[in-house]
PDB file of N, CA, C and O in Angstrom:
ATOM      1  N   MET A   1      -2.735  70.994 148.205  1.00  0.00           N
ATOM      2  CA  MET A   1      -3.360  71.954 149.126  1.00  0.00           C
ATOM      3  C   MET A   1      -2.603  71.971 150.460  1.00  0.00           C
ATOM      4  O   MET A   1      -1.999  70.984 150.882  1.00  0.00           O
ATOM      5  N   ASN A   2      -2.664  73.044 151.043  1.00  0.00           N
ATOM      6  CA  ASN A   2      -2.020  73.286 152.350  1.00  0.00           C
ATOM      7  C   ASN A   2      -2.734  72.314 153.362  1.00  0.00           C
ATOM      8  O   ASN A   2      -3.854  71.860 153.126  1.00  0.00           O
ATOM      9  N   ASP A   3      -2.063  72.037 154.438  1.00  0.00           N
ATOM     10  CA  ASP A   3      -2.672  71.161 155.492  1.00  0.00           C
ATOM     11  C   ASP A   3      -3.221  72.108 156.446  1.00  0.00           C
ATOM     12  O   ASP A   3      -2.634  72.323 157.507  1.00  0.00           O
ATOM     13  N   ILE A   4      -4.431  72.754 156.106  1.00  0.00           N
ATOM     14  CA  ILE A   4      -5.049  73.699 156.897  1.00  0.00           C
ATOM     15  C   ILE A   4      -6.361  73.220 157.413  1.00  0.00           C
ATOM     16  O   ILE A   4      -7.135  72.630 156.659  1.00  0.00           O
ATOM     17  N   ASN A   5      -6.660  73.456 158.713  1.00  0.00           N
ATOM     18  CA  ASN A   5      -7.768  72.979 159.328  1.00  0.00           C
ATOM     19  C   ASN A   5      -8.816  74.253 159.163  1.00  0.00           C
ATOM     20  O   ASN A   5      -8.871  75.198 159.950  1.00  0.00           O
ATOM     21  N   THR A   6      -9.589  74.098 158.049  1.00  0.00           N
ATOM     22  CA  THR A   6     -10.493  75.206 157.683  1.00  0.00           C
ATOM     23  C   THR A   6     -11.602  75.443 158.741  1.00  0.00           C
ATOM     24  O   THR A   6     -12.236  76.498 158.747  1.00  0.00           O
ATOM     25  N   GLU A   7     -11.826  74.463 159.622  1.00  0.00           N
ATOM     26  CA  GLU A   7     -12.906  74.602 160.729  1.00  0.00           C
ATOM     27  C   GLU A   7     -12.464  75.768 161.640  1.00  0.00           C
ATOM     28  O   GLU A   7     -13.300  76.340 162.340  1.00  0.00           O
ATOM     29  N   THR A   8     -11.129  76.138 161.641  1.00  0.00           N
ATOM     30  CA  THR A   8     -10.720  77.130 162.609  1.00  0.00           C
ATOM     31  C   THR A   8     -10.529  78.489 161.877  1.00  0.00           C
ATOM     32  O   THR A   8     -10.042  79.424 162.512  1.00  0.00           O
ATOM     33  N   LEU A   9     -10.880  78.647 160.595  1.00  0.00           N
ATOM     34  CA  LEU A   9     -10.758  79.852 159.757  1.00  0.00           C
ATOM     35  C   LEU A   9     -11.971  80.516 159.524  1.00  0.00           C
ATOM     36  O   LEU A   9     -12.977  79.837 159.318  1.00  0.00           O
ATOM     37  N   GLY A  10     -12.028  81.737 159.523  1.00  0.00           N
ATOM     38  CA  GLY A  10     -13.068  82.545 159.029  1.00  0.00           C
ATOM     39  C   GLY A  10     -12.667  83.522 157.951  1.00  0.00           C
ATOM     40  O   GLY A  10     -11.473  83.809 157.874  1.00  0.00           O
ATOM     41  N   TRP A  11     -13.511  84.058 157.125  1.00  0.00           N
ATOM     42  CA  TRP A  11     -13.154  84.962 156.144  1.00  0.00           C
ATOM     43  C   TRP A  11     -14.132  86.143 156.039  1.00  0.00           C
ATOM     44  O   TRP A  11     -15.325  85.948 156.271  1.00  0.00           O
ATOM     45  N   ASP A  12     -13.682  87.345 155.704  1.00  0.00           N
ATOM     46  CA  ASP A  12     -14.474  88.534 155.447  1.00  0.00           C
ATOM     47  C   ASP A  12     -14.098  89.256 154.215  1.00  0.00           C
ATOM     48  O   ASP A  12     -12.926  89.427 153.880  1.00  0.00           O
ATOM     49  N   LEU A  13     -15.235  89.723 153.472  1.00  0.00           N
ATOM     50  CA  LEU A  13     -15.065  90.580 152.465  1.00  0.00           C
ATOM     51  C   LEU A  13     -15.380  91.978 153.041  1.00  0.00           C
ATOM     52  O   LEU A  13     -16.513  92.213 153.459  1.00  0.00           O
ATOM     53  N   ILE A  14     -14.374  92.939 153.075  1.00  0.00           N
ATOM     54  CA  ILE A  14     -14.576  94.125 153.663  1.00  0.00           C
ATOM     55  C   ILE A  14     -14.417  95.308 152.653  1.00  0.00           C
ATOM     56  O   ILE A  14     -13.477  95.356 151.859  1.00  0.00           O
ATOM     57  N   GLY A  15     -15.341  96.206 152.728  1.00  0.00           N
ATOM     58  CA  GLY A  15     -15.301  97.446 151.932  1.00  0.00           C
ATOM     59  C   GLY A  15     -14.879  98.593 152.784  1.00  0.00           C
ATOM     60  O   GLY A  15     -15.491  98.957 153.788  1.00  0.00           O
ATOM     61  N   TRP A  16     -13.791  99.137 152.316  1.00  0.00           N
ATOM     62  CA  TRP A  16     -13.219 100.269 153.062  1.00  0.00           C
ATOM     63  C   TRP A  16     -13.727 101.681 152.478  1.00  0.00           C
ATOM     64  O   TRP A  16     -13.811 101.855 151.262  1.00  0.00           O
ATOM     65  N   ASP A  17     -14.034 102.605 153.342  1.00  0.00           N
ATOM     66  CA  ASP A  17     -14.405 103.895 152.865  1.00  0.00           C
ATOM     67  C   ASP A  17     -13.135 104.792 152.676  1.00  0.00           C
ATOM     68  O   ASP A  17     -12.011 104.305 152.793  1.00  0.00           O
ATOM     69  N   SER A  18     -13.349 106.192 152.365  1.00  0.00           N
ATOM     70  CA  SER A  18     -12.155 106.911 152.154  1.00  0.00           C
ATOM     71  C   SER A  18     -11.554 107.306 153.460  1.00  0.00           C
ATOM     72  O   SER A  18     -10.427 107.803 153.451  1.00  0.00           O
ATOM     73  N   ASP A  19     -12.139 107.148 154.484  1.00  0.00           N
ATOM     74  CA  ASP A  19     -11.514 107.428 155.778  1.00  0.00           C
ATOM     75  C   ASP A  19     -10.833 106.119 156.395  1.00  0.00           C
ATOM     76  O   ASP A  19     -10.457 106.143 157.567  1.00  0.00           O
ATOM     77  N   GLU A  20     -10.686 105.058 155.660  1.00  0.00           N
ATOM     78  CA  GLU A  20     -10.151 103.845 155.935  1.00  0.00           C
ATOM     79  C   GLU A  20     -10.971 103.115 156.997  1.00  0.00           C
ATOM     80  O   GLU A  20     -10.423 102.363 157.804  1.00  0.00           O
ATOM     81  N   GLN A  21     -12.200 103.326 156.993  1.00  0.00           N
ATOM     82  CA  GLN A  21     -13.046 102.643 158.003  1.00  0.00           C
ATOM     83  C   GLN A  21     -13.754 101.426 157.236  1.00  0.00           C
ATOM     84  O   GLN A  21     -14.071 101.491 156.048  1.00  0.00           O
ATOM     85  N   ALA A  22     -13.953 100.367 158.011  1.00  0.00           N
ATOM     86  CA  ALA A  22     -14.587  99.201 157.446  1.00  0.00           C
ATOM     87  C   ALA A  22     -16.148  99.586 157.303  1.00  0.00           C
ATOM     88  O   ALA A  22     -16.896  99.478 158.275  1.00  0.00           O
ATOM     89  N   ALA A  23     -16.540  99.975 156.233  1.00  0.00           N
ATOM     90  CA  ALA A  23     -17.967 100.473 155.975  1.00  0.00           C
ATOM     91  C   ALA A  23     -18.959  99.344 155.687  1.00  0.00           C
ATOM     92  O   ALA A  23     -20.151  99.471 155.964  1.00  0.00           O
ATOM     93  N   HIS A  24     -18.416  98.157 155.088  1.00  0.00           N
ATOM     94  CA  HIS A  24     -19.287  97.091 154.664  1.00  0.00           C
ATOM     95  C   HIS A  24     -18.560  95.748 154.794  1.00  0.00           C
ATOM     96  O   HIS A  24     -17.549  95.507 154.135  1.00  0.00           O
ATOM     97  N   VAL A  25     -19.066  94.932 155.606  1.00  0.00           N
ATOM     98  CA  VAL A  25     -18.353  93.642 155.889  1.00  0.00           C
ATOM     99  C   VAL A  25     -19.379  92.473 155.647  1.00  0.00           C
ATOM    100  O   VAL A  25     -20.521  92.507 156.104  1.00  0.00           O
ATOM    101  N   THR A  26     -18.905  91.483 154.925  1.00  0.00           N
ATOM    102  CA  THR A  26     -19.628  90.273 154.610  1.00  0.00           C
ATOM    103  C   THR A  26     -18.835  89.090 155.013  1.00  0.00           C
ATOM    104  O   THR A  26     -17.772  88.838 154.445  1.00  0.00           O
ATOM    105  N   GLY A  27     -19.317  88.332 155.995  1.00  0.00           N
ATOM    106  CA  GLY A  27     -18.596  87.042 156.209  1.00  0.00           C
ATOM    107  C   GLY A  27     -18.889  86.040 155.230  1.00  0.00           C
ATOM    108  O   GLY A  27     -19.963  85.964 154.632  1.00  0.00           O
ATOM    109  N   LEU A  28     -17.846  85.221 155.069  1.00  0.00           N
ATOM    110  CA  LEU A  28     -17.812  84.142 154.039  1.00  0.00           C
ATOM    111  C   LEU A  28     -17.447  82.873 154.682  1.00  0.00           C
ATOM    112  O   LEU A  28     -16.752  82.839 155.698  1.00  0.00           O
ATOM    113  N   ASN A  29     -17.960  81.724 154.036  1.00  0.00           N
ATOM    114  CA  ASN A  29     -17.673  80.375 154.642  1.00  0.00           C
ATOM    115  C   ASN A  29     -16.653  79.651 153.719  1.00  0.00           C
ATOM    116  O   ASN A  29     -16.234  80.191 152.696  1.00  0.00           O
ATOM    117  N   ARG A  30     -16.294  78.489 154.090  1.00  0.00           N
ATOM    118  CA  ARG A  30     -15.272  77.676 153.367  1.00  0.00           C
ATOM    119  C   ARG A  30     -15.849  77.399 151.878  1.00  0.00           C
ATOM    120  O   ARG A  30     -15.116  77.534 150.899  1.00  0.00           O
ATOM    121  N   VAL A  31     -17.078  77.041 151.772  1.00  0.00           N
ATOM    122  CA  VAL A  31     -17.597  76.720 150.391  1.00  0.00           C
ATOM    123  C   VAL A  31     -17.502  77.959 149.540  1.00  0.00           C
ATOM    124  O   VAL A  31     -17.114  77.842 148.378  1.00  0.00           O
ATOM    125  N   GLU A  32     -17.806  79.058 149.997  1.00  0.00           N
ATOM    126  CA  GLU A  32     -17.791  80.277 149.252  1.00  0.00           C
ATOM    127  C   GLU A  32     -16.292  80.711 148.799  1.00  0.00           C
ATOM    128  O   GLU A  32     -16.051  81.218 147.704  1.00  0.00           O
ATOM    129  N   ILE A  33     -15.372  80.454 149.745  1.00  0.00           N
ATOM    130  CA  ILE A  33     -13.935  80.696 149.407  1.00  0.00           C
ATOM    131  C   ILE A  33     -13.510  79.757 148.306  1.00  0.00           C
ATOM    132  O   ILE A  33     -12.748  80.174 147.433  1.00  0.00           O
ATOM    133  N   LEU A  34     -13.923  78.603 148.292  1.00  0.00           N
ATOM    134  CA  LEU A  34     -13.481  77.632 147.306  1.00  0.00           C
ATOM    135  C   LEU A  34     -14.114  78.020 145.923  1.00  0.00           C
ATOM    136  O   LEU A  34     -13.589  77.605 144.890  1.00  0.00           O
ATOM    137  N   ARG A  35     -15.115  78.724 145.893  1.00  0.00           N
ATOM    138  CA  ARG A  35     -15.817  79.323 144.669  1.00  0.00           C
ATOM    139  C   ARG A  35     -15.071  80.294 144.154  1.00  0.00           C
ATOM    140  O   ARG A  35     -14.970  80.333 142.927  1.00  0.00           O
ATOM    141  N   ILE A  36     -14.446  81.201 144.898  1.00  0.00           N
ATOM    142  CA  ILE A  36     -13.831  82.508 144.370  1.00  0.00           C
ATOM    143  C   ILE A  36     -12.409  82.520 144.400  1.00  0.00           C
ATOM    144  O   ILE A  36     -11.815  83.370 143.735  1.00  0.00           O
ATOM    145  N   ARG A  37     -11.717  81.601 145.156  1.00  0.00           N
ATOM    146  CA  ARG A  37     -10.297  81.712 145.416  1.00  0.00           C
ATOM    147  C   ARG A  37      -9.517  81.795 144.027  1.00  0.00           C
ATOM    148  O   ARG A  37      -8.529  82.526 143.962  1.00  0.00           O
ATOM    149  N   ASP A  38      -9.908  81.113 142.986  1.00  0.00           N
ATOM    150  CA  ASP A  38      -9.104  81.075 141.706  1.00  0.00           C
ATOM    151  C   ASP A  38      -9.382  82.504 140.940  1.00  0.00           C
ATOM    152  O   ASP A  38      -8.708  82.803 139.954  1.00  0.00           O
ATOM    153  N   LEU A  39     -10.239  83.225 141.361  1.00  0.00           N
ATOM    154  CA  LEU A  39     -10.410  84.453 140.733  1.00  0.00           C
ATOM    155  C   LEU A  39      -9.484  85.573 141.135  1.00  0.00           C
ATOM    156  O   LEU A  39      -9.437  86.643 140.530  1.00  0.00           O
ATOM    157  N   LEU A  40      -8.733  85.267 142.210  1.00  0.00           N
ATOM    158  CA  LEU A  40      -7.838  86.291 142.794  1.00  0.00           C
ATOM    159  C   LEU A  40      -6.498  86.083 142.252  1.00  0.00           C
ATOM    160  O   LEU A  40      -5.903  85.041 142.531  1.00  0.00           O
ATOM    161  N   PRO A  41      -5.934  87.017 141.465  1.00  0.00           N
ATOM    162  CA  PRO A  41      -4.547  86.816 140.864  1.00  0.00           C
ATOM    163  C   PRO A  41      -3.552  87.034 141.989  1.00  0.00           C
ATOM    164  O   PRO A  41      -3.699  87.856 142.893  1.00  0.00           O
ATOM    165  N   GLY A  42      -2.516  86.204 141.834  1.00  0.00           N
ATOM    166  CA  GLY A  42      -1.341  86.472 142.787  1.00  0.00           C
ATOM    167  C   GLY A  42      -1.573  85.768 144.050  1.00  0.00           C
ATOM    168  O   GLY A  42      -0.698  85.935 144.899  1.00  0.00           O
ATOM    169  N   ARG A  43      -2.527  85.044 144.347  1.00  0.00           N
ATOM    170  CA  ARG A  43      -2.701  84.374 145.693  1.00  0.00           C
ATOM    171  C   ARG A  43      -1.717  83.081 145.711  1.00  0.00           C
ATOM    172  O   ARG A  43      -1.503  82.354 144.741  1.00  0.00           O
ATOM    173  N   ASP A  44      -1.181  82.947 146.963  1.00  0.00           N
ATOM    174  CA  ASP A  44      -0.329  81.857 147.071  1.00  0.00           C
ATOM    175  C   ASP A  44      -0.656  80.904 148.215  1.00  0.00           C
ATOM    176  O   ASP A  44       0.205  80.237 148.787  1.00  0.00           O
ATOM    177  N   ASP A  45      -1.989  80.883 148.519  1.00  0.00           N
ATOM    178  CA  ASP A  45      -2.460  79.952 149.540  1.00  0.00           C
ATOM    179  C   ASP A  45      -3.918  79.451 149.192  1.00  0.00           C
ATOM    180  O   ASP A  45      -4.741  80.210 148.680  1.00  0.00           O
ATOM    181  N   ASP A  46      -4.156  78.315 149.454  1.00  0.00           N
ATOM    182  CA  ASP A  46      -5.380  77.567 148.936  1.00  0.00           C
ATOM    183  C   ASP A  46      -6.632  78.202 149.518  1.00  0.00           C
ATOM    184  O   ASP A  46      -7.687  78.202 148.883  1.00  0.00           O
ATOM    185  N   PHE A  47      -6.516  78.747 150.730  1.00  0.00           N
ATOM    186  CA  PHE A  47      -7.828  79.127 151.405  1.00  0.00           C
ATOM    187  C   PHE A  47      -7.815  80.677 151.741  1.00  0.00           C
ATOM    188  O   PHE A  47      -8.594  81.175 152.553  1.00  0.00           O
ATOM    189  N   LEU A  48      -6.920  81.344 151.087  1.00  0.00           N
ATOM    190  CA  LEU A  48      -6.818  82.746 151.353  1.00  0.00           C
ATOM    191  C   LEU A  48      -6.640  83.068 152.851  1.00  0.00           C
ATOM    192  O   LEU A  48      -7.281  83.965 153.398  1.00  0.00           O
ATOM    193  N   GLU A  49      -5.805  82.352 153.442  1.00  0.00           N
ATOM    194  CA  GLU A  49      -5.692  82.343 154.929  1.00  0.00           C
ATOM    195  C   GLU A  49      -4.440  83.170 155.336  1.00  0.00           C
ATOM    196  O   GLU A  49      -4.335  83.563 156.498  1.00  0.00           O
ATOM    197  N   THR A  50      -3.491  83.443 154.406  1.00  0.00           N
ATOM    198  CA  THR A  50      -2.239  83.942 154.847  1.00  0.00           C
ATOM    199  C   THR A  50      -2.070  85.364 154.548  1.00  0.00           C
ATOM    200  O   THR A  50      -1.125  85.975 155.048  1.00  0.00           O
ATOM    201  N   ALA A  51      -2.914  85.945 153.768  1.00  0.00           N
ATOM    202  CA  ALA A  51      -2.828  87.369 153.313  1.00  0.00           C
ATOM    203  C   ALA A  51      -4.182  88.049 153.133  1.00  0.00           C
ATOM    204  O   ALA A  51      -5.198  87.355 153.175  1.00  0.00           O
ATOM    205  N   VAL A  52      -4.255  89.303 152.945  1.00  0.00           N
ATOM    206  CA  VAL A  52      -5.378  90.033 152.466  1.00  0.00           C
ATOM    207  C   VAL A  52      -5.167  90.363 151.033  1.00  0.00           C
ATOM    208  O   VAL A  52      -4.098  90.782 150.589  1.00  0.00           O
ATOM    209  N   TYR A  53      -6.310  90.140 150.287  1.00  0.00           N
ATOM    210  CA  TYR A  53      -6.143  90.233 148.816  1.00  0.00           C
ATOM    211  C   TYR A  53      -7.182  91.451 148.414  1.00  0.00           C
ATOM    212  O   TYR A  53      -8.331  91.510 148.850  1.00  0.00           O
ATOM    213  N   GLU A  54      -6.629  92.357 147.566  1.00  0.00           N
ATOM    214  CA  GLU A  54      -7.493  93.364 146.953  1.00  0.00           C
ATOM    215  C   GLU A  54      -8.457  92.714 146.046  1.00  0.00           C
ATOM    216  O   GLU A  54      -8.131  91.742 145.364  1.00  0.00           O
ATOM    217  N   VAL A  55      -9.602  93.213 146.027  1.00  0.00           N
ATOM    218  CA  VAL A  55     -10.752  92.719 145.068  1.00  0.00           C
ATOM    219  C   VAL A  55     -11.107  93.996 144.110  1.00  0.00           C
ATOM    220  O   VAL A  55     -11.917  94.843 144.487  1.00  0.00           O
ATOM    221  N   PRO A  56     -10.506  94.070 142.964  1.00  0.00           N
ATOM    222  CA  PRO A  56     -10.749  95.133 142.180  1.00  0.00           C
ATOM    223  C   PRO A  56     -12.159  95.025 141.546  1.00  0.00           C
ATOM    224  O   PRO A  56     -12.725  93.940 141.416  1.00  0.00           O
ATOM    225  N   PRO A  57     -12.715  96.249 141.145  1.00  0.00           N
ATOM    226  CA  PRO A  57     -14.142  96.214 140.564  1.00  0.00           C
ATOM    227  C   PRO A  57     -14.227  95.375 139.345  1.00  0.00           C
ATOM    228  O   PRO A  57     -15.336  94.998 138.967  1.00  0.00           O
ATOM    229  N   ALA A  58     -13.150  95.050 138.694  1.00  0.00           N
ATOM    230  CA  ALA A  58     -13.293  94.177 137.469  1.00  0.00           C
ATOM    231  C   ALA A  58     -13.675  92.733 137.821  1.00  0.00           C
ATOM    232  O   ALA A  58     -14.077  91.926 136.982  1.00  0.00           O
ATOM    233  N   LEU A  59     -13.512  92.456 139.193  1.00  0.00           N
ATOM    234  CA  LEU A  59     -13.892  91.121 139.658  1.00  0.00           C
ATOM    235  C   LEU A  59     -15.225  90.913 140.236  1.00  0.00           C
ATOM    236  O   LEU A  59     -15.690  89.793 140.446  1.00  0.00           O
ATOM    237  N   TYR A  60     -15.921  92.186 140.527  1.00  0.00           N
ATOM    238  CA  TYR A  60     -17.129  92.082 141.192  1.00  0.00           C
ATOM    239  C   TYR A  60     -18.114  91.160 140.582  1.00  0.00           C
ATOM    240  O   TYR A  60     -18.683  90.333 141.294  1.00  0.00           O
ATOM    241  N   SER A  61     -18.366  91.248 139.264  1.00  0.00           N
ATOM    242  CA  SER A  61     -19.360  90.453 138.438  1.00  0.00           C
ATOM    243  C   SER A  61     -18.964  89.035 138.598  1.00  0.00           C
ATOM    244  O   SER A  61     -19.888  88.258 138.839  1.00  0.00           O
ATOM    245  N   ALA A  62     -17.847  88.579 138.515  1.00  0.00           N
ATOM    246  CA  ALA A  62     -17.424  87.182 138.521  1.00  0.00           C
ATOM    247  C   ALA A  62     -17.637  86.693 140.015  1.00  0.00           C
ATOM    248  O   ALA A  62     -18.099  85.576 140.245  1.00  0.00           O
ATOM    249  N   MET A  63     -17.324  87.471 140.896  1.00  0.00           N
ATOM    250  CA  MET A  63     -17.471  87.095 142.343  1.00  0.00           C
ATOM    251  C   MET A  63     -19.000  87.025 142.679  1.00  0.00           C
ATOM    252  O   MET A  63     -19.389  86.153 143.456  1.00  0.00           O
ATOM    253  N   GLN A  64     -19.839  87.871 142.147  1.00  0.00           N
ATOM    254  CA  GLN A  64     -21.264  87.740 142.411  1.00  0.00           C
ATOM    255  C   GLN A  64     -21.891  86.556 141.633  1.00  0.00           C
ATOM    256  O   GLN A  64     -22.935  86.026 142.014  1.00  0.00           O
ATOM    257  N   GLY A  65     -21.204  86.156 140.510  1.00  0.00           N
ATOM    258  CA  GLY A  65     -21.712  84.977 139.703  1.00  0.00           C
ATOM    259  C   GLY A  65     -21.431  83.761 140.674  1.00  0.00           C
ATOM    260  O   GLY A  65     -22.265  82.867 140.822  1.00  0.00           O
ATOM    261  N   ALA A  66     -20.300  83.773 141.282  1.00  0.00           N
ATOM    262  CA  ALA A  66     -19.936  82.569 142.125  1.00  0.00           C
ATOM    263  C   ALA A  66     -20.664  82.548 143.462  1.00  0.00           C
ATOM    264  O   ALA A  66     -21.014  81.482 143.968  1.00  0.00           O
ATOM    265  N   ILE A  67     -20.907  83.815 144.073  1.00  0.00           N
ATOM    266  CA  ILE A  67     -21.609  83.900 145.347  1.00  0.00           C
ATOM    267  C   ILE A  67     -22.648  84.929 145.131  1.00  0.00           C
ATOM    268  O   ILE A  67     -22.335  86.110 145.286  1.00  0.00           O
ATOM    269  N   PRO A  68     -23.899  84.593 144.777  1.00  0.00           N
ATOM    270  CA  PRO A  68     -24.986  85.680 144.432  1.00  0.00           C
ATOM    271  C   PRO A  68     -25.265  86.598 145.466  1.00  0.00           C
ATOM    272  O   PRO A  68     -25.629  87.727 145.136  1.00  0.00           O
ATOM    273  N   HIS A  69     -25.150  86.293 146.744  1.00  0.00           N
ATOM    274  CA  HIS A  69     -25.554  87.270 147.801  1.00  0.00           C
ATOM    275  C   HIS A  69     -24.598  88.434 148.042  1.00  0.00           C
ATOM    276  O   HIS A  69     -24.893  89.433 148.699  1.00  0.00           O
ATOM    277  N   LEU A  70     -23.343  88.196 147.410  1.00  0.00           N
ATOM    278  CA  LEU A  70     -22.439  89.430 147.504  1.00  0.00           C
ATOM    279  C   LEU A  70     -22.916  90.703 147.085  1.00  0.00           C
ATOM    280  O   LEU A  70     -23.650  90.827 146.105  1.00  0.00           O
ATOM    281  N   GLU A  71     -22.527  91.662 147.792  1.00  0.00           N
ATOM    282  CA  GLU A  71     -22.953  93.129 147.434  1.00  0.00           C
ATOM    283  C   GLU A  71     -21.782  93.924 147.407  1.00  0.00           C
ATOM    284  O   GLU A  71     -20.988  93.845 148.344  1.00  0.00           O
ATOM    285  N   PHE A  72     -21.570  94.702 146.424  1.00  0.00           N
ATOM    286  CA  PHE A  72     -20.419  95.735 146.364  1.00  0.00           C
ATOM    287  C   PHE A  72     -21.076  97.052 146.326  1.00  0.00           C
ATOM    288  O   PHE A  72     -21.912  97.334 145.468  1.00  0.00           O
ATOM    289  N   ARG A  73     -20.682  97.894 147.296  1.00  0.00           N
ATOM    290  CA  ARG A  73     -21.293  99.287 147.366  1.00  0.00           C
ATOM    291  C   ARG A  73     -20.288 100.313 146.636  1.00  0.00           C
ATOM    292  O   ARG A  73     -19.068 100.191 146.753  1.00  0.00           O
ATOM    293  N   GLU A  74     -20.808 101.197 145.977  1.00  0.00           N
ATOM    294  CA  GLU A  74     -20.126 102.200 145.297  1.00  0.00           C
ATOM    295  C   GLU A  74     -19.315 103.063 146.222  1.00  0.00           C
ATOM    296  O   GLU A  74     -19.782 103.355 147.323  1.00  0.00           O
ATOM    297  N   GLY A  75     -18.148 103.483 145.853  1.00  0.00           N
ATOM    298  CA  GLY A  75     -17.266 104.260 146.570  1.00  0.00           C
ATOM    299  C   GLY A  75     -16.455 103.589 147.583  1.00  0.00           C
ATOM    300  O   GLY A  75     -15.653 104.260 148.233  1.00  0.00           O
ATOM    301  N   LEU A  76     -16.587 102.270 147.796  1.00  0.00           N
ATOM    302  CA  LEU A  76     -15.795 101.457 148.737  1.00  0.00           C
ATOM    303  C   LEU A  76     -14.738 100.722 147.889  1.00  0.00           C
ATOM    304  O   LEU A  76     -14.899 100.391 146.715  1.00  0.00           O
ATOM    305  N   GLU A  77     -13.615 100.505 148.648  1.00  0.00           N
ATOM    306  CA  GLU A  77     -12.580  99.596 148.065  1.00  0.00           C
ATOM    307  C   GLU A  77     -12.569  98.338 148.841  1.00  0.00           C
ATOM    308  O   GLU A  77     -12.520  98.400 150.070  1.00  0.00           O
ATOM    309  N   TYR A  78     -12.610  97.168 148.208  1.00  0.00           N
ATOM    310  CA  TYR A  78     -12.783  95.813 148.670  1.00  0.00           C
ATOM    311  C   TYR A  78     -11.504  95.147 148.918  1.00  0.00           C
ATOM    312  O   TYR A  78     -10.509  95.336 148.218  1.00  0.00           O
ATOM    313  N   GLN A  79     -11.550  94.315 149.993  1.00  0.00           N
ATOM    314  CA  GLN A  79     -10.378  93.315 150.204  1.00  0.00           C
ATOM    315  C   GLN A  79     -11.156  92.140 150.863  1.00  0.00           C
ATOM    316  O   GLN A  79     -12.243  92.234 151.433  1.00  0.00           O
ATOM    317  N   ILE A  80     -10.368  90.958 150.677  1.00  0.00           N
ATOM    318  CA  ILE A  80     -10.836  89.740 151.256  1.00  0.00           C
ATOM    319  C   ILE A  80      -9.646  89.148 151.918  1.00  0.00           C
ATOM    320  O   ILE A  80      -8.514  89.252 151.444  1.00  0.00           O
ATOM    321  N   GLY A  81      -9.963  88.433 153.186  1.00  0.00           N
ATOM    322  CA  GLY A  81      -8.893  87.693 153.728  1.00  0.00           C
ATOM    323  C   GLY A  81      -9.360  86.752 154.846  1.00  0.00           C
ATOM    324  O   GLY A  81     -10.496  86.818 155.316  1.00  0.00           O
ATOM    325  N   GLY A  82      -8.515  85.952 155.216  1.00  0.00           N
ATOM    326  CA  GLY A  82      -8.868  84.952 156.333  1.00  0.00           C
ATOM    327  C   GLY A  82      -8.376  85.314 157.669  1.00  0.00           C
ATOM    328  O   GLY A  82      -7.524  86.193 157.807  1.00  0.00           O
ATOM    329  N   PHE A  83      -8.898  84.647 158.689  1.00  0.00           N
ATOM    330  CA  PHE A  83      -8.401  84.876 159.997  1.00  0.00           C
ATOM    331  C   PHE A  83      -8.672  83.723 160.792  1.00  0.00           C
ATOM    332  O   PHE A  83      -9.558  82.938 160.454  1.00  0.00           O
ATOM    333  N   LEU A  84      -7.977  83.549 161.836  1.00  0.00           N
ATOM    334  CA  LEU A  84      -8.107  82.412 162.804  1.00  0.00           C
ATOM    335  C   LEU A  84      -9.245  82.639 163.709  1.00  0.00           C
ATOM    336  O   LEU A  84      -9.305  83.659 164.394  1.00  0.00           O
ATOM    337  N   LEU A  85     -10.192  81.682 163.739  1.00  0.00           N
ATOM    338  CA  LEU A  85     -11.285  81.820 164.811  1.00  0.00           C
ATOM    339  C   LEU A  85     -10.851  81.471 166.220  1.00  0.00           C
ATOM    340  O   LEU A  85      -9.882  80.733 166.400  1.00  0.00           O
ATOM    341  N   ARG A  86     -11.497  81.949 167.150  1.00  0.00           N
ATOM    342  CA  ARG A  86     -11.155  81.534 168.482  1.00  0.00           C
ATOM    343  C   ARG A  86     -11.517  80.070 168.624  1.00  0.00           C
ATOM    344  O   ARG A  86     -12.619  79.732 168.192  1.00  0.00           O
ATOM    345  N   VAL A  87     -10.781  79.216 169.138  1.00  0.00           N
ATOM    346  CA  VAL A  87     -11.079  77.879 169.458  1.00  0.00           C
ATOM    347  C   VAL A  87     -11.004  77.502 170.874  1.00  0.00           C
ATOM    348  O   VAL A  87     -11.253  76.347 171.220  1.00  0.00           O
TER     349      VAL A  87
END
């Protein structure tokens, strides 16, 4: 694993509308990221901290199985990514 201080990281699952506006945002925590990270093909970081990853509709069911409170709204395109929290 990377030597990452996950206490300073945050994650969002963002649903983008056709106008490229963030229409649906769900914050995720470290435990949730650990549950879903292996579902994302092509990732090259342990905590999804260095890039934004597309979440195709084919993954929605598996992601909801890992994190039951996730909601995916019709007509939106979803991405997930990490960011550095203010410290």
